[in-house]
N, C-alpha and C positions, 0 to 999 in steps of 0.2 A: 465165289470167285475160284476159278480153276487155276491150279498152280502146277508147274512142271519142275521137279527138282533138277538142279544142275550144280553138282558139287555140294557145297554147304549153303548155296543160295537157293532161292525159290522164285521162279518167274511165273507170272500169271497175268491174265486179263480178266476184267469183270465180264460175267455172263449176261448181266443186265445192267442197265444204267437209267437213272432217273433224270439225267441231264442231256442236253443236246450240244453238239459241237458249235462253238462260237465262230462267227465269221466277222471280219473287220472290213471297213470301207475300202481300204487300199491294201490288197495283198501283194507282198513282194514276190518276185520271181522265185519259185521254189526249185531248188536244185534236185537232180535226179535222186540223190541220196541226201535227204535233209539232215541238218545238224541235229544231234541228239542232246537234249537237256535232261539232266537228272535232278529231281526234286527230292532232297533228303529230309525225312521226317521221322520222329520217334515211332509213331503208330498211325493207324487210321481210325482210332476211336474218335467219337464226336468231340470236337473242340474248335476253338477259333483258329488256331494255327493250321490244323488239319483241313479246315474248310478253305483257308487261303491257298494251301497247296493244291487242292483239287481244282479250285478256280483258276489258279495259274496254269495248271496243266491244260485246261480248256482254252485259255488264252493263247498259249504257245502253239497248241495244235492248230488254232485258227489262223496263225500267221506262218504256218509251214514248217514248224519244227517237229521232230520226233521227240517223244517224252517218255521217260521212265520215272515212276514214283517209287523211290527207294526208301523202304521203311526198315528201321531196326527190327521191328516186328509188325507185320502187315495185318495183324488182327484189328478188328474194329468195324463198326457199322458204316463208316464212311467209305469202305470198299465198294459199297453198292452205288456210290455217286461218282466213282472214277469213270471218265469217258472211255468208251470201248476202244478207242484208238490208242490210248495210253497203255503202257506195260507196267504192271506192278511187280516189283522185286522185293522179296522179303529176305532180310539178312538173318532171320531166325535167331535173334539175340534177345535176351531178357531186358537189357538196357542199352542205351545209346553207346556208353563207353565200351561195353563188351561186344559191340558190333564192329569194332575197328578191324579185326582180321578179315572178316567177310567183306567189309567195305573196300579194303585194299584189293582183295581178289576181284570184286566187281569192277573197280576202276581199271585194273590191268586187263581184264577180259573184254570189257565193253568200250572203254576209252571214250566216254561222253565228252563233247566239246566243253560243256559247262556243267558245274554242280551248283545248285542254289540250295543252301542249307538253312533250314528253319530253326531259328533260335540259337542261343549262345552255344549250348553243348553240342548241337549238331554241327555248327559252324567250326568249332574247334576240332571235332573228330574228322570232318571233311578235309581240313587243312593238314592234319597229321596223316590221314590216309593218302592224300596226294603225294606227300613227301616220301612216304614209305613205298608207294607204288612207282615212284620215279617216272611220272608222266607229266605232260604239260597241260592237263585239263584246267580250265579256269574255275576258280572257286569264288562264289559270291556269298559272303556271310550276311545273314539278316538278323536284326534285333527287333523283337516284338514287345518288349516290356522295359519299363524304367529299371535299370539294373540296380540302382541305389535302393529303391523300394523293395525289389525282390530280395536283395541281401538282408535288408532290415527285417523282413517278415518271414524269412526261411532260414532257420539257424542250423540247418544241416551242413555238415562239412563241405559237401560237394557244391552246395549253393554259395557258401562263403568263398570258395576257391575260384568261382567263375570269373570275377574281374581280373584276377592275377593271370589265369590261364589265357583269357582273351588278350590281355596285354602282351603276353609272350607269343601269341599265335597270330594276331590280326595283321601284323606287318606283312605277312605272306599272302593276304587275301587280294584277289584281283579287284574286288569292289566290296564295299560294305554298305548295306542298305538298312535304314531305320524307318519304321512305319510312321514316325512323326518327328518334327524338329525337336520336340522335347526329349524324345528317346535318343535322338542323334547327339544332342548336347550332353546328355548324361553318359552315353557310351564314350564320347570323347574324354570326358572328365575322369571316368572310371578306368579307362584302358590306356590313356595317354595317346590315343590315336588323333592325329590332326583333324580338326573338325571339317576341313574342306575335303577330306578323303571320304566322308560319310554322306551318302546320297539319301534323300528323303523320297520314298515312294509309298503312297498310302495303299492300304490293303484293298483288293478287289472285292467289294462287298455289295455293290449295287448290281444285281443280276436279274434276268427275266424271272427266275424262280421266286426271288424275293417279292416281286410285284404280283405274280400270279398267286402265291401263297396268301398274300394279304387279302385276296378276294374271297377266301374261304370264310364260312360263317364263324363269327366269334360266339362260341356256344355258351359262354358264361352268362347267367341271367342278368348280371349287372349291365350288360350291353343292350338289353331290350329297350324299347321305346319308353320315353317318359321317366327314365331312371336318372339319378344324379350323375354328374360328370365323374369319370373314372381316371384317376392318376395311375399310370402304369410304369413299372420298372422290371427289367429282365436281367438276370444274372445269378451267379452262384451265391448261396447264402453264406458268405465268408467275410472276414473282417475287412478285406480290401474294398468291398463294395459299399461300406458305410451305411448299411440299412438301419441301424439304430437311430442315426440322425434323421433319416428319411421318415421313419415312423413317428419320431417326436415332432418333426416339422408338419407332418400330415395331421397330427392330433391338434395342432394350433389352427390349421386351416379348417378342420372339421368343427372346431368350436365356434366358427363364424359363419359357416354355410354348409349345406348338404354336399357331401362328396364321398368318394370311395377310393381306396388304394388297393391295387392288385400287384403283388410281387411274384413273378414267375421264376422259378428256379429251385434248386435243392442244395443243401450243404450243411456244414457242421454247426452253423449258428441257428438252426431252426428253433430249437427249444428256447434259446435265449430270446429270440425275436418274438416268439409266441408269448413268452412271459411278459415282455415289454408291452405288447399289444393289450394284454389283460390288465396290466398295471395302469395303463393310460386310459382304460375304459373305452377303447375304440374297436373292440372285437367284432361288433356288428358291421363295421365299415372297412375292415382290413382283412384281406384274404391272401394266404400263401398257399396256393394250390399245388405247388411242386413243379417238377419239370414239365414243360409243354413242348411237344414236338414241332408245333407250328405257332411260335409266339407272334408271328407277323400279323395274323388276323386280329390279335388283341392290340398290338401296337398301332395298327391302322385306325383303330377306334378310340385311341387314347385322347382324352381332353388335354392332357399334358403327359409327356414322357419325361421321366426324371432319371438322370445318372447321378448318384450320390457318392461316387467312389472316392477313396483316399488317394489312389493313384491309378493310372491307366497307361497302357502302352500307346494305344491310339484312341480307343473308345468307339469301337465298331458300331455299337448299338446307336450311337448318336447319328451316324450317317444313315443307318437303316431307318431310324425314326424319321429323319428329315425326308428321306426318299418316299416314305409312306404317308407323308403329310401331317405328322404329329408335331405339335409345338414342343420344343425341347428346353428343359432347365437342367443345368449341369454344374457340378462343383468345378471350380477352377483349379483342379489338381494337376500334379506333374504328369506330363504326357501330352495327350492330344486334344483334350476338350477345347481349350482356347483357340487352337489352330482351326479345328473343325468348325467351330461356331464363329470364326473370324472376329475374334475379340469382342464377342457379344452381339455382333450384327445379325447373326442367324438364329440366335437363341440366348437365353439369359444365363449368366455365369454368377455363381455365388461362392464365397470362401468355404474351404473345406472345414467341416465340423461346426458350421454356424447354422443351427436349426432355425433360428429366427429369420435369417436372411433367406434360407431355402423356403420357409413357409410364405414369406412375403413375395418371392418370385413365383411360386406356384399360384398364389392368390391373384397376382397381377396378370398372369397368363390366362387364368380362368376368366377373369373379368374382361380382358382385351386380347383375344387370340390373334397372333400375328398371321400375316399371309403365308401361304405355302412357299417353301424354298424353291426357287426356280431350278429347272432341270439342268441348265448349263453349269450351275454351281456343283453338280454331282458327277459330272463326266469323269473327273479324275479318279473316281472310285469304281469305274466300270471296268470289266474284265479286259476288253481290247486295249483300252488306254494304258492300264497297268502293265500288260504283257509287252506292249511296245516300249514303255519306259524302261523295263528291265532289259529288253533286247538292245536298247541303245548303249548299255554298259558293256556288252560283249565285244571283245576284240576279234578281228578277223583271224 
């Protein structure tokens, strides 16, 4: 990514892009000088929020907006996926909070019509920066996680302070967006924001690349012909993902029939999970291969896709699995799974922490695979739809 220094900011555009510009069915009339939207994110490292930011950039470009992706630090491999029409602005800060002075300078100099801030800390910084810059830029705060669960699992002082800071700041937001109704309910409770001020817009996760990547070969030998069915899960090997329960549930399934479990991801629980696999005696049928750059080829071949999380903001992988035709079983955790699976109509829901219920749901899905989720159920997760939903919040 080429960058041009300008003061303490750094502007740049990607030299290459692995994405294509999105077009929508009905393009509005584009003014001679299109409105500029700034998408404020911590970094461009690979992650769920960063992927949402890049997809939103594509969507806004497709309906005629100019787009800046403003990062506290623009380092990260996702820079290669930024559309070439979007401009990348690095505030050259180590952390979001230390990016405040540079963000103020950016707002004063560029005066975007709208700033959409990714996650609580970016939303708070964007609101503070607008106040210090003394401009009328609209700020849309977004929430991607269940704040209660985040505070419970992150004991750092800055994490514990987020609900209070959001409570003091969010009154000044032009709009507040949550990625699920569960997240919206929690934000309202944690910050004192009236629930009717919080809009629910799901993340843009069903993309042409998702579907094309799923056509790539699944190179793992377990997906060869005449092999037992494979249960798949994708995510960080961390407490929030509930993988010990999944492994215990799978061991119950394996006791009754041939099956295999593939968990794609890396994290701090690896040693603990590997020890549990050995303890349960299923090491021949459980594999944790680590991070996989294209998990979609594996998800598309899953006999069952399982989300075993303790909490989720939205549960993006549920939507991805449904789009790829994989039957889904998920914990009924706080956040998005119940909404995404429409109270169990599109996939099975089980109580959090109940390995027996999870085993029974996996077994039932293997015995009687459900029909593929219809495409019309997935439109609300497509880039053009999500971009238009955000644009409907902007004031003239």
